[in-house]
C-alpha positions as CSV (number, residue, x, y, z in Angstrom):
1,M,-20.1,8.0,-19.5
2,S,-18.3,9.0,-16.2
3,Q,-14.4,9.1,-16.0
4,I,-11.9,9.2,-13.2
5,F,-9.9,12.2,-12.7
6,K,-6.9,12.3,-10.1
7,L,-4.9,15.3,-8.7
8,N,-2.2,15.7,-6.2
9,I,-3.0,18.3,-3.7
10,M,-0.5,20.2,-1.6
11,G,-1.1,22.4,1.4
12,M,-3.8,20.2,3.5
13,T,-2.9,20.6,7.0
14,C,-5.4,17.9,8.6
15,V,-7.9,15.5,7.8
16,N,-10.7,18.0,8.2
17,C,-8.8,19.9,5.0
18,S,-9.2,17.1,2.7
19,N,-12.9,16.5,3.8
20,A,-13.3,20.5,3.2
21,V,-12.0,19.9,-0.4
22,E,-14.0,16.8,-0.9
23,K,-17.3,18.6,0.3
24,V,-16.6,21.5,-1.9
25,T,-15.7,19.7,-5.0
26,K,-18.9,17.5,-4.8
27,K,-21.0,20.4,-5.3
28,I,-19.4,21.2,-8.7
29,P,-22.0,20.3,-11.5
30,G,-20.5,17.2,-13.3
31,V,-18.7,15.8,-10.5
32,K,-20.6,12.5,-9.4
33,N,-18.2,11.7,-6.5
34,A,-14.9,12.8,-4.8
35,N,-12.5,11.1,-2.5
36,V,-9.8,13.2,-1.3
37,S,-7.1,12.0,1.1
38,F,-5.0,14.0,3.4
39,T,-2.3,11.5,4.1
40,A,-1.8,10.8,0.3
41,N,-2.0,14.4,-0.5
42,S,-4.3,13.4,-3.4
43,G,-7.8,13.6,-4.7
44,E,-10.0,11.1,-7.0
45,F,-12.8,12.5,-8.8
46,E,-15.5,10.9,-10.7
47,I,-16.7,13.3,-13.5
48,E,-19.0,13.4,-16.4
49,N,-16.5,15.1,-19.0
50,D,-13.2,17.0,-19.4
51,D,-14.7,20.3,-19.0
52,V,-15.3,19.8,-15.3
53,K,-11.4,19.3,-14.8
54,N,-10.6,23.0,-14.8
55,K,-13.5,23.8,-12.3
56,I,-12.1,21.4,-9.8
57,I,-8.7,22.7,-9.9
58,Q,-9.7,26.3,-9.8
59,K,-11.9,25.6,-7.0
60,I,-9.1,23.8,-4.9
61,E,-6.7,26.6,-5.6
62,K,-9.4,29.0,-4.4
63,L,-9.5,27.2,-1.0
64,G,-5.6,28.0,-0.9
65,Y,-4.0,24.7,-2.0
66,E,-1.6,23.8,-4.5
67,I,-1.7,21.4,-7.3
68,A,0.9,18.9,-8.4
69,T,0.7,17.2,-11.9
70,N,2.6,14.2,-11.0
71,Y,4.1,12.1,-8.0
72,E,7.6,13.5,-8.6
73,E,6.3,16.9,-8.7
74,L,4.2,16.3,-5.5
75,A,7.2,14.8,-3.7
76,L,9.4,17.8,-4.5
77,K,6.7,20.2,-3.4
78,K,6.2,18.4,-0.3
79,Q,9.8,18.6,0.5
80,N,10.0,22.4,-0.4
81,A,6.8,22.8,1.8
82,L,8.5,20.9,4.8
83,K,11.7,23.2,4.3
84,R,9.3,26.4,4.4
85,M,7.5,24.9,7.3
86,K,10.8,24.5,9.4
87,N,12.0,27.9,8.7
88,T,8.6,29.6,9.5
89,L,8.6,27.5,12.7
90,L,12.1,28.6,13.8
91,L,11.2,32.1,13.2
92,S,7.9,31.5,15.1
93,I,9.8,30.0,18.2
94,F,12.4,32.8,18.3
95,L,9.9,35.6,18.4
96,T,7.6,33.8,20.7
97,I,10.6,33.4,23.2
98,I,11.0,37.0,23.1
99,V,7.4,37.7,23.6
100,M,7.3,35.2,26.6
101,I,10.4,36.9,28.2
102,L,9.0,40.2,27.8
103,H,5.5,39.1,29.2
104,M,7.0,37.4,32.5
105,G,10.5,38.8,33.0
106,L,10.0,42.7,32.6
107,K,8.0,45.5,34.1
108,H,4.6,45.8,32.1
109,S,4.7,49.1,30.4
110,F,3.3,50.8,27.2
111,L,6.8,50.1,25.5
112,N,6.9,46.4,26.8
113,S,3.1,45.9,25.5
114,L,4.0,47.7,22.1
115,M,7.0,45.2,21.7
116,Q,4.8,42.1,22.5
117,F,2.0,43.6,20.1
118,I,4.4,43.9,17.3
119,L,6.2,40.7,17.7
120,T,3.0,38.7,18.1
121,T,1.6,40.4,15.0
122,V,4.5,39.0,13.0
123,V,4.0,35.4,14.4
124,V,0.2,35.7,14.2
125,F,0.0,36.9,10.5
126,Y,3.1,35.8,8.9
127,C,3.9,32.6,10.7
128,G,0.5,31.5,11.1
129,R,-1.1,33.0,8.1
130,H,-1.9,29.5,6.5
131,F,-4.2,28.6,9.1
132,F,-6.2,31.8,8.5
133,I,-6.2,31.3,4.6
134,H,-7.5,27.9,4.7
135,A,-9.9,28.8,7.7
136,F,-11.4,31.5,5.5
137,G,-11.7,29.3,2.5
138,A,-13.5,26.5,4.7
139,L,-15.9,29.1,6.1
140,K,-16.7,30.5,2.6
141,N,-17.9,26.9,1.9
142,R,-19.9,26.6,5.1
143,N,-17.3,24.0,6.2
144,F,-15.6,23.7,9.6
145,D,-12.2,22.4,10.2
146,M,-9.3,22.4,12.4
147,N,-7.9,25.6,10.9
148,V,-11.4,27.3,11.9
149,L,-10.8,26.2,15.6
150,V,-7.1,27.4,15.6
151,S,-8.1,30.7,13.9
152,L,-11.1,31.5,16.3
153,G,-8.8,30.6,19.3
154,V,-5.9,32.8,18.1
155,F,-8.1,35.6,17.0
156,S,-9.9,35.7,20.2
157,A,-6.5,36.1,22.4
158,Y,-5.1,38.4,19.8
159,F,-7.8,40.8,19.5
160,Y,-8.9,41.0,23.0
161,S,-5.1,41.8,23.9
162,T,-4.8,44.3,21.3
163,F,-8.2,46.1,22.5
164,A,-6.9,45.8,26.2
165,F,-3.6,47.5,25.0
166,L,-4.9,50.2,22.7
167,F,-8.1,51.1,24.9
168,P,-7.0,50.2,28.5
169,S,-9.6,52.8,29.8
170,L,-12.5,50.9,28.3
171,I,-11.7,47.5,30.2
172,P,-12.0,47.2,34.0
173,S,-8.6,47.4,35.7
174,K,-9.2,43.7,37.2
175,L,-9.4,42.4,33.4
176,N,-6.8,44.5,32.0
177,Y,-4.7,41.9,30.7
178,V,-3.0,41.1,27.5
179,Y,-2.7,37.5,26.1
180,F,-0.1,38.2,23.3
181,E,1.8,35.1,24.6
182,S,-0.9,32.8,24.3
183,A,-1.7,33.9,20.7
184,A,2.0,33.5,19.9
185,M,2.4,30.3,21.6
186,I,-0.8,28.7,20.2
187,I,0.6,29.3,16.7
188,T,4.1,28.1,17.6
189,F,3.0,24.9,19.3
190,I,0.3,23.9,16.7
191,S,3.0,24.6,14.1
192,L,5.5,22.6,15.9
193,G,2.9,19.7,16.1
194,K,2.0,20.1,12.4
195,F,6.0,20.1,11.3
196,L,6.6,16.9,13.6
197,E,3.4,15.4,11.9
198,E,4.4,16.2,8.1
199,N,8.0,14.8,9.0
200,S,6.5,11.6,10.4
201,K,4.0,11.3,7.3
202,A,6.9,11.8,5.2
203,K,8.7,8.7,6.7
204,A,5.7,6.7,6.5
205,D,5.5,7.6,2.9
206,D,9.4,6.6,2.6
207,Y,8.9,3.2,0.6
208,I,7.1,4.9,-2.3
209,K,10.0,7.3,-2.5
210,S,12.6,4.6,-2.5
211,L,10.9,2.9,-5.1
212,L,10.6,6.1,-7.3
213,N,14.3,6.3,-6.9
214,L,15.2,2.8,-7.9
215,T,15.3,3.3,-11.5
216,P,18.7,4.5,-13.0
217,K,18.8,7.8,-14.8
218,M,21.2,6.3,-17.5
219,A,21.5,3.1,-19.2
220,I,24.1,1.5,-21.6
221,L,22.6,0.8,-25.0
222,L,24.1,-1.9,-27.1
223,K,24.0,-1.0,-30.7
224,E,23.8,-3.4,-33.6
225,D,27.5,-2.8,-34.6
226,G,28.4,-4.1,-31.2
227,T,29.3,-0.5,-29.7
228,T,27.7,0.9,-26.7
229,D,26.3,4.2,-25.9
230,E,25.3,5.8,-22.6
231,V,21.6,7.1,-23.1
232,L,18.8,8.5,-20.7
233,A,16.8,5.4,-19.3
234,T,13.5,7.1,-20.1
235,T,14.5,7.1,-24.0
236,L,14.7,3.3,-24.3
237,N,12.3,1.8,-26.6
238,I,10.8,-1.9,-26.7
239,G,13.5,-4.1,-28.5
240,D,16.2,-2.2,-27.4
241,V,19.2,-4.2,-25.8
242,V,21.0,-2.7,-22.8
243,L,24.2,-4.0,-21.0
244,V,24.1,-4.3,-17.2
245,K,27.3,-4.8,-15.3
246,N,27.9,-5.8,-11.7
247,G,26.7,-3.5,-9.3
248,M,24.2,-1.7,-11.8
249,T,20.5,-1.4,-11.5
250,I,18.2,-2.7,-14.2
251,P,16.7,0.2,-16.1
252,R,13.5,-1.6,-17.5
253,D,11.8,-4.7,-17.5
254,G,13.1,-7.2,-20.0
255,V,14.5,-10.6,-20.9
256,I,18.2,-11.7,-20.5
257,V,19.6,-12.5,-24.2
258,D,23.0,-12.9,-23.2
259,G,25.0,-13.9,-19.9
260,G,24.1,-14.7,-16.3
261,A,24.0,-12.9,-13.2
262,E,22.7,-12.9,-9.6
263,I,20.1,-10.3,-9.2
264,D,18.9,-8.9,-5.9
265,T,15.1,-8.2,-6.2
266,S,14.7,-7.7,-2.5
267,I,13.1,-4.1,-2.9
268,L,10.4,-5.4,-5.0
269,T,9.7,-9.0,-3.8
270,G,11.1,-9.0,-0.3
271,E,13.3,-11.9,-1.4
272,S,16.3,-11.7,0.9
273,L,18.9,-13.8,-1.2
274,P,20.0,-12.8,-4.7
275,I,18.8,-15.0,-7.4
276,Y,20.7,-16.4,-10.5
277,K,19.1,-15.3,-13.7
278,K,20.1,-16.8,-17.1
279,V,19.4,-16.2,-20.9
280,G,15.5,-16.4,-21.5
281,D,14.8,-15.3,-17.8
282,S,12.8,-12.2,-17.2
283,V,14.1,-9.3,-14.8
284,N,12.5,-6.2,-13.4
285,A,13.4,-2.6,-13.3
286,G,14.9,-1.6,-10.0
287,S,16.4,-5.0,-9.4
288,L,20.3,-4.9,-8.6
289,N,23.0,-7.1,-10.5
290,T,25.2,-8.1,-7.6
291,N,27.5,-10.5,-9.4
292,G,27.7,-11.0,-13.3
293,V,27.2,-9.1,-16.7
294,I,23.9,-9.6,-18.6
295,S,22.4,-7.8,-21.8
296,I,18.7,-7.4,-21.5
297,K,16.1,-7.0,-24.3
298,I,13.7,-4.3,-23.3
299,T,10.0,-5.7,-23.1
300,T,8.0,-2.8,-21.6
301,Q,7.6,0.8,-21.9
302,N,8.4,2.9,-18.8
303,H,4.9,3.1,-17.6
304,E,4.1,-0.7,-17.8
305,T,7.0,-1.8,-15.5
306,L,6.3,-3.9,-12.3
307,L,8.1,-1.1,-10.4
308,F,6.0,1.7,-11.8
309,R,2.8,-0.5,-11.4
310,M,3.8,-0.9,-7.7
311,T,4.4,2.7,-7.1
312,K,1.2,3.7,-8.6
313,L,-0.9,1.1,-6.8
314,L,0.9,2.0,-3.5
315,S,0.1,5.6,-4.1
316,E,-3.6,4.8,-5.0
317,A,-3.9,2.3,-1.8
318,S,-2.4,5.2,0.4
319,A,-5.4,7.5,-0.9
320,K,-8.3,5.0,-0.3
321,K,-10.3,5.2,2.8
322,M,-11.2,2.2,5.2
323,P,-14.8,2.2,6.6
324,I,-13.4,2.9,9.9
325,S,-11.6,5.9,8.6
326,R,-14.7,7.4,6.9
327,F,-16.5,7.0,10.3
328,A,-13.8,9.1,12.0
329,D,-14.1,11.7,9.4
330,R,-17.7,11.9,9.9
331,I,-17.3,12.3,13.7
332,A,-14.5,15.0,12.9
333,N,-16.9,16.9,10.8
334,I,-19.6,17.0,13.4
335,F,-17.2,17.6,16.2
336,V,-16.0,20.9,15.1
337,P,-19.5,22.8,15.2
338,I,-20.1,21.2,18.6
339,V,-16.8,22.4,19.9
340,I,-17.5,26.0,18.6
341,L,-21.0,25.9,20.7
342,I,-19.2,24.4,23.8
343,S,-16.8,27.5,23.6
344,L,-19.6,29.8,23.3
345,V,-21.6,28.2,26.3
346,T,-18.3,28.2,28.3
347,F,-18.0,32.1,27.6
348,L,-21.5,32.8,28.5
349,V,-21.4,30.9,31.7
350,W,-18.4,32.5,33.0
351,F,-19.5,35.9,31.8
352,L,-22.8,35.4,33.8
353,L,-20.9,34.3,36.8
354,G,-19.1,37.8,36.7
355,N,-15.7,36.4,35.7
356,L,-14.9,37.9,31.9
357,G,-11.2,36.9,32.4
358,Y,-11.9,33.2,32.9
359,A,-14.7,33.4,30.1
360,V,-12.1,34.6,27.7
361,V,-9.4,32.3,28.8
362,C,-11.6,29.1,29.1
363,A,-13.3,29.9,25.6
364,I,-10.0,30.1,23.7
365,S,-8.7,27.0,25.6
366,V,-11.8,24.9,24.5
367,L,-11.3,26.0,21.0
368,V,-7.6,25.2,20.6
369,I,-7.5,21.9,22.8
370,S,-10.5,20.4,20.8
371,C,-8.9,20.3,17.4
372,P,-9.9,16.9,16.0
373,C,-6.5,16.3,14.3
374,A,-5.7,13.1,16.6
375,L,-9.2,11.6,15.6
376,G,-8.6,12.3,11.9
377,L,-5.1,11.0,11.7
378,A,-5.8,7.9,13.7
379,T,-6.7,5.4,10.7
380,P,-5.0,7.1,7.5
381,I,-1.2,7.2,8.9
382,A,-1.6,3.6,10.5
383,I,-2.9,2.2,7.1
384,V,-0.1,4.1,5.1
385,C,2.4,2.6,7.4
386,A,0.9,-0.9,7.3
387,I,0.7,-1.1,3.4
388,S,4.4,0.4,3.2
389,S,5.6,-2.2,5.5
390,L,3.8,-5.2,3.6
391,A,5.1,-3.7,0.2
392,K,8.8,-4.4,1.5
393,K,7.7,-8.0,2.2
394,G,6.5,-8.5,-1.3
395,V,2.7,-8.1,-0.5
396,L,1.1,-5.3,-2.4
397,V,-2.1,-3.9,-1.0
398,K,-4.3,-2.5,-3.7
399,N,-7.4,-2.2,-1.5
400,P,-6.5,-1.1,2.1
401,E,-10.5,-1.8,3.1
402,V,-9.4,-5.5,3.4
403,L,-7.1,-4.7,6.1
404,E,-9.9,-4.0,8.5
405,I,-11.7,-7.4,7.7
406,L,-8.7,-10.0,7.4
407,K,-8.1,-10.3,11.1
408,D,-11.5,-12.2,11.2
409,T,-10.7,-14.4,8.4
410,K,-12.6,-17.7,8.7
411,N,-12.2,-19.5,5.2
412,V,-9.1,-19.4,2.8
413,I,-9.8,-20.8,-0.6
414,F,-7.0,-21.8,-3.1
415,D,-6.9,-22.3,-6.6
416,K,-4.6,-25.3,-7.5
417,T,-2.7,-24.9,-10.4
418,G,-0.2,-22.0,-10.4
419,T,-1.3,-21.1,-6.7
420,L,-0.6,-24.3,-4.7
421,T,1.4,-25.7,-7.3
422,Y,4.0,-24.3,-9.8
423,G,1.6,-24.6,-12.7
424,K,4.0,-26.3,-14.9
425,I,4.5,-30.2,-15.8
426,E,7.8,-31.6,-14.2
427,V,9.2,-35.2,-14.1
428,F,8.4,-36.4,-10.6
429,K,10.2,-39.9,-10.9
430,T,11.7,-42.3,-13.5
431,N,13.0,-45.9,-13.3
432,L,14.7,-45.5,-16.7
433,S,18.5,-46.2,-17.0
434,D,20.7,-43.2,-17.6
435,D,21.4,-44.5,-21.1
436,L,17.9,-45.0,-22.0
437,L,16.9,-41.6,-20.5
438,S,19.6,-40.0,-22.9
439,K,17.9,-41.7,-25.8
440,V,14.5,-40.5,-24.7
441,A,15.6,-36.9,-24.1
442,S,17.5,-36.8,-27.5
443,L,14.2,-37.8,-29.1
444,E,12.0,-35.4,-27.0
445,A,14.2,-32.4,-27.7
446,L,12.6,-32.5,-31.3
447,S,9.2,-31.6,-29.9
448,E,7.9,-28.6,-28.7
449,H,5.0,-30.3,-26.3
450,L,5.1,-29.3,-22.6
451,I,5.8,-32.9,-21.5
452,A,8.7,-33.2,-24.0
453,K,10.3,-30.1,-22.4
454,A,9.6,-31.4,-19.1
455,I,11.7,-34.6,-19.8
456,V,14.4,-32.6,-21.6
457,N,14.9,-30.2,-18.7
458,F,15.1,-33.3,-16.4
459,A,17.6,-34.8,-18.4
460,K,19.6,-31.7,-18.2
461,D,19.3,-31.1,-14.4
462,Q,20.3,-34.9,-13.9
463,N,23.3,-34.0,-16.0
464,I,22.5,-36.8,-18.6
465,K,24.2,-36.0,-21.7
466,F,22.4,-36.6,-25.2
467,E,23.2,-35.8,-28.6
468,K,21.1,-34.4,-31.5
469,F,18.6,-37.0,-32.8
470,N,19.1,-37.7,-36.5
471,K,16.8,-40.5,-37.3
472,E,13.4,-40.5,-38.7
473,F,10.4,-40.4,-36.2
474,E,6.5,-40.1,-36.0
475,N,4.8,-37.7,-33.8
476,L,1.5,-39.3,-32.9
477,V,-0.9,-36.7,-31.8
478,G,-2.4,-37.8,-28.1
479,K,-0.2,-40.9,-28.0
480,G,3.5,-40.2,-28.1
481,L,6.7,-40.2,-30.4
482,K,7.9,-43.4,-32.2
483,T,11.0,-44.5,-34.2
484,D,12.2,-47.7,-35.4
485,D,13.6,-49.0,-32.3
486,L,12.2,-46.4,-29.4
487,I,8.5,-45.7,-28.4
488,V,7.6,-43.1,-25.9
489,G,3.8,-42.6,-25.1
490,N,1.0,-43.6,-23.4
491,E,-0.3,-47.3,-22.7
492,T,-2.3,-47.0,-26.0
493,L,0.8,-46.6,-28.2
494,L,2.7,-49.5,-26.7
495,L,-0.4,-51.7,-27.0
496,E,-0.7,-50.8,-30.6
497,N,3.0,-51.8,-31.1
498,G,2.7,-55.2,-29.4
499,V,4.5,-54.2,-26.4
500,E,3.4,-55.9,-23.1
501,F,3.7,-54.4,-19.8
502,N,2.5,-54.9,-16.3
503,K,0.2,-52.1,-15.2
504,N,0.8,-52.7,-11.6
505,D,4.2,-51.5,-12.0
506,F,2.9,-47.8,-12.0
507,K,-0.8,-48.2,-10.9
508,E,-0.1,-46.6,-7.5
509,F,0.8,-43.3,-9.7
510,L,-2.2,-43.5,-11.8
511,D,-4.4,-43.8,-8.7
512,D,-2.7,-40.8,-7.4
513,G,-3.5,-38.8,-10.6
514,F,0.0,-38.6,-11.7
515,G,0.8,-38.5,-15.6
516,V,2.5,-41.7,-16.8
517,I,4.7,-41.8,-20.0
518,L,5.8,-45.5,-20.7
519,V,9.0,-46.4,-22.5
520,A,9.8,-49.5,-24.9
521,F,13.1,-50.1,-26.8
522,N,13.3,-52.8,-29.5
523,K,9.6,-53.8,-29.0
524,K,10.5,-54.4,-25.1
525,Y,8.9,-52.5,-22.1
526,E,11.7,-50.7,-20.2
527,G,10.0,-48.6,-17.8
528,Y,8.0,-45.2,-16.9
529,I,8.4,-41.5,-16.6
530,I,6.0,-40.0,-14.0
531,L,4.8,-36.5,-14.4
532,S,3.3,-33.9,-12.1
533,D,2.5,-30.4,-11.3
534,K,5.3,-29.9,-8.5
535,I,3.6,-28.5,-5.2
536,K,5.3,-25.2,-4.1
537,T,7.6,-25.5,-1.3
538,E,5.8,-23.0,0.9
539,S,2.4,-24.4,0.6
540,K,2.6,-27.0,3.1
541,E,3.8,-24.3,5.5
542,T,1.1,-22.0,4.6
543,I,-1.8,-24.5,5.0
544,N,-0.3,-25.8,8.2
545,N,-0.3,-22.4,9.6
546,L,-3.6,-21.4,8.6
547,N,-5.0,-24.8,9.9
548,N,-3.2,-24.0,13.3
549,S,-5.0,-20.9,13.5
550,L,-8.4,-22.6,13.0
551,I,-9.1,-21.0,9.6
552,N,-10.9,-23.1,7.2
553,T,-8.8,-24.1,4.1
554,L,-10.4,-25.1,0.8
555,M,-9.1,-26.1,-2.7
556,L,-11.1,-25.4,-5.9
557,T,-9.8,-27.0,-9.2
558,G,-10.9,-27.8,-12.7
559,D,-8.5,-30.8,-12.7
560,N,-9.8,-34.4,-12.1
561,K,-10.7,-35.7,-8.7
562,K,-7.5,-38.1,-8.3
563,V,-5.0,-35.2,-8.7
564,A,-7.2,-32.9,-6.6
565,N,-7.4,-35.4,-3.8
566,F,-3.8,-36.4,-4.0
567,I,-2.6,-32.6,-3.6
568,A,-5.2,-32.1,-1.0
569,S,-4.1,-35.1,1.3
570,N,-0.5,-33.7,0.9
571,L,-1.3,-30.3,2.0
572,D,-3.6,-31.4,4.6
573,I,-6.3,-29.3,3.0
574,K,-9.8,-29.6,4.7
575,E,-12.5,-29.4,1.5
576,V,-11.7,-30.2,-2.0
577,F,-13.8,-29.2,-5.0
578,S,-12.6,-30.8,-8.4
579,D,-13.7,-30.8,-12.0
580,I,-15.5,-27.5,-11.6
581,L,-15.8,-24.6,-13.9
582,P,-15.2,-20.7,-13.1
583,E,-18.8,-20.1,-12.5
584,Q,-18.9,-23.1,-10.1
585,K,-16.0,-21.7,-8.2
586,F,-17.9,-18.4,-8.0
587,E,-20.9,-20.1,-6.5
588,I,-18.7,-22.0,-3.8
589,V,-16.9,-18.7,-2.9
590,K,-20.5,-17.1,-2.4
591,K,-21.7,-19.8,-0.2
592,Q,-18.6,-19.9,2.0
593,K,-19.1,-15.9,2.6
594,E,-22.2,-16.9,4.5
595,K,-20.0,-18.8,7.1
596,G,-17.7,-15.7,7.7
597,I,-15.0,-13.6,6.2
598,T,-13.6,-15.6,3.1
599,V,-10.4,-15.2,1.1
600,F,-9.7,-16.5,-2.3
601,V,-6.2,-17.1,-3.7
602,G,-5.8,-17.6,-7.4
603,D,-3.8,-16.7,-10.5
604,G,-5.8,-17.6,-13.8
605,V,-8.4,-15.8,-15.9
606,N,-10.9,-18.5,-14.6
607,D,-10.2,-17.1,-11.0
608,A,-11.0,-13.5,-11.8
609,L,-14.7,-13.9,-10.8
610,S,-14.0,-15.6,-7.5
611,L,-11.2,-13.1,-6.7
612,K,-13.9,-10.3,-7.2
613,E,-16.6,-12.1,-5.2
614,A,-14.4,-13.0,-2.0
615,D,-14.2,-10.5,0.8
616,C,-10.5,-10.3,-0.1
617,G,-9.0,-11.6,-3.3
618,I,-5.3,-12.3,-3.4
619,A,-3.6,-12.8,-6.9
620,M,-0.3,-14.2,-7.8
621,N,2.0,-12.0,-9.6
622,S,2.9,-14.9,-11.9
623,G,-0.7,-15.0,-12.8
624,S,-2.9,-13.6,-15.7
625,D,-3.3,-9.6,-16.0
626,I,-7.0,-10.2,-15.5
627,A,-6.6,-12.1,-12.2
628,K,-3.9,-9.4,-11.0
629,S,-6.5,-6.5,-11.7
630,S,-9.4,-8.3,-10.0
631,G,-7.6,-9.2,-6.6
632,D,-7.6,-6.8,-3.5
633,I,-3.9,-8.0,-3.0
634,L,-0.9,-8.8,-5.3
635,L,1.8,-11.4,-4.0
636,I,4.9,-9.9,-5.7
637,N,7.0,-12.8,-5.0
638,N,4.2,-15.4,-5.3
639,D,5.0,-16.6,-2.0
640,L,1.8,-17.9,0.1
641,N,3.3,-17.0,3.5
642,G,2.2,-13.4,2.2
643,I,-1.4,-14.5,3.4
644,L,-0.2,-15.1,7.1
645,K,1.6,-11.8,6.8
646,L,-1.5,-10.1,5.7
647,I,-3.7,-11.5,8.7
648,K,-1.0,-10.5,11.2
649,A,-0.7,-7.1,9.6
650,S,-4.6,-6.6,9.8
651,N,-4.7,-7.6,13.5
652,R,-1.7,-5.1,14.2
653,S,-3.1,-2.2,12.1
654,M,-6.6,-2.6,13.6
655,N,-5.1,-2.6,17.2
656,I,-3.1,0.5,16.4
657,I,-6.0,2.1,15.0
658,K,-8.3,1.5,18.0
659,Q,-5.4,2.6,20.2
660,N,-5.2,6.1,18.2
661,L,-9.1,6.4,18.4
662,F,-9.3,5.6,22.1
663,W,-6.4,8.1,22.8
664,A,-8.2,10.7,20.6
665,F,-11.7,10.3,22.1
666,F,-10.3,10.0,25.7
667,Y,-7.9,13.0,25.2
668,N,-11.0,15.1,24.0
669,A,-13.3,13.8,26.7
670,L,-10.7,14.5,29.3
671,C,-9.4,17.9,28.3
672,I,-12.7,19.8,27.1
673,P,-14.1,19.9,30.7
674,L,-10.6,21.0,32.0
675,A,-10.2,23.8,29.4
676,A,-13.9,24.8,30.0
677,G,-13.1,25.6,33.7
678,V,-15.1,22.8,35.2
679,F,-12.4,21.9,37.6
680,A,-11.5,25.6,38.4
681,S,-12.8,25.3,41.9
682,F,-10.2,22.8,42.6
683,G,-7.6,25.0,41.1
684,L,-7.2,23.2,37.8
685,L,-7.5,25.5,34.8
686,L,-5.9,25.1,31.4
687,S,-4.4,28.4,29.9
688,P,-4.6,28.6,26.1
689,V,-0.8,28.2,25.8
690,Y,-0.8,24.7,27.6
691,A,-4.0,23.9,25.5
692,A,-2.0,24.3,22.3
693,L,0.8,22.2,23.6
694,A,-1.7,19.5,24.5
695,M,-3.4,19.6,21.2
696,S,-0.1,19.3,19.4
697,F,1.1,16.4,21.6
698,S,-2.1,14.3,20.9
699,S,-1.7,14.6,17.1
700,V,2.1,13.7,17.2
701,S,1.5,10.8,19.9
702,V,-1.1,9.2,17.2
703,V,1.5,9.5,14.4
704,L,4.3,8.1,16.3
705,N,2.0,5.2,17.7
706,S,1.3,4.4,14.0
707,L,5.0,4.6,12.9
708,R,5.3,1.4,15.0
709,L,3.8,-0.5,12.3
710,K,7.0,0.4,9.9
711,L,9.2,-1.5,12.6
712,W,7.1,-4.8,12.6
């Protein structure tokens, strides 16, 4: 049986590097599949057994890349690598400026050329060594990537210049030029581009880093004797009780056992205002106590917290590839050999025309300017920015592939209970007097039934005071509660006890599917308590917006027809299916897919099939674990407005990606002929120096364009 093996990989400089790792590891016996992401610096490998793991690691390290064991180590290595890159870049810039001064400002002599040769050698073989290491590893595995193109361009300029410097008598005087400054500037400009690119990638990834930094390092542990002890948050166990004071961050998911406080959950759910939490309420690690003091009983291990799961899912989502990204990767892989061929043809044409100088310059320029970095970066950087931005709004994207299709959504199908409604029984209305409601609440407080709890909670919310019930009572299953003078239950219970009532008093509620509890006191009918599953406040707004966007809205529920129609009419849902089983839900979703892109929103175990079958499954965070694992999207704050945010994000993301791809293709289509010298007769000829600058600019512009998604 196969298993999934994940690795964090450091040192990949472009998408072609990740493609090279992917291609090479797939050839290892025992590796069924490989998916390597340049933007997420990670690899996911489907392997047959544990023995293959070491072979994968060894092969990746042979290619010149580093392995990080976890996300924290990866983040630290990335930070250190960025620092090293910056120092190397500064040295490269300094030495290149001197080479440029020597080339342009001083009279050419043996000493001048010697200084250029020495300084350029340092720039090429020290500052630019990583290009050659990765290029060698790629060629060894018969793979062509951006490093191969850069290496060929730099080596061509460097070795031609070195030959002209050391053996000037073997080259005609009119071709006896050195291009040391070109070799140095190619390394410098491309290194500058890579540094800006890596820096921008780090910014795109900053939400994951901010999540990792949320959990406090220390926690205040409450001991059984009432004393406290400051301990490492990682050492907390399930059942431990911790004290969280005003201004402190909650160290682990748990339940409040003492006190109350206003909790800021904005970083996790996108909720802008703090929410008051009291005894019995659940709280999540990473949330901030803004006002109050609470004691929390730990209910999860460190790796089970909502914060940890969000970080893990975000990291995994960043590593996944969309179809449009895989298409761009394939183009980039084919593109490199074609560019090398164009470069050779360019050299041969100019050489046969009798201009060796143009042949060398144009061939090098073609190699340098054609690096497909912009093409490879077009999709992944945009997706990382989009899922990071959505996560801040409480929408967790587990499968980024859906972002490509959500913009074309035709149908949104909702489960009812727990999705459009709160999924719990509440008192909708009553015509009982406060005095009688107090008596009913006192009796119902003895029962653990959901209806009893709803009545008691309603009485508390209405500030109705009631005392502890001390008389004898009967709990009649399926009917209600009865004492010597008070009856609270259904029609059957009242009729059995000779109580008369007028059904028209509450018929309209029955017709709309509400639950009705009748109350009699001293054998006389006194009134009713109407029960319902309350519609969520944001449901109406979400449905209206979807309807206005000409998206078909449907509701599927196992509830009866009356209740379903009442909810649907209140929300203006176009199609309703009631009294249906999970398998029937699945079939309806399947049928709707034939009409266009279909989204299913649900929260229960019975929704898992439909969540998987839909083009995009959206699960509520308040739902079952099975539903949450089945969905492509998780609404962390259970806000249905997240559906609209997703559709808008899909539109924006795809627009940015298309802009990026257009720019990358247009740039190469325009610049390759220019670099090849097609327009030389018009005085337009691109030197290797400007080719390197243009290549770096194209990659950085794609990254900066993608970062606009973070401003949305």
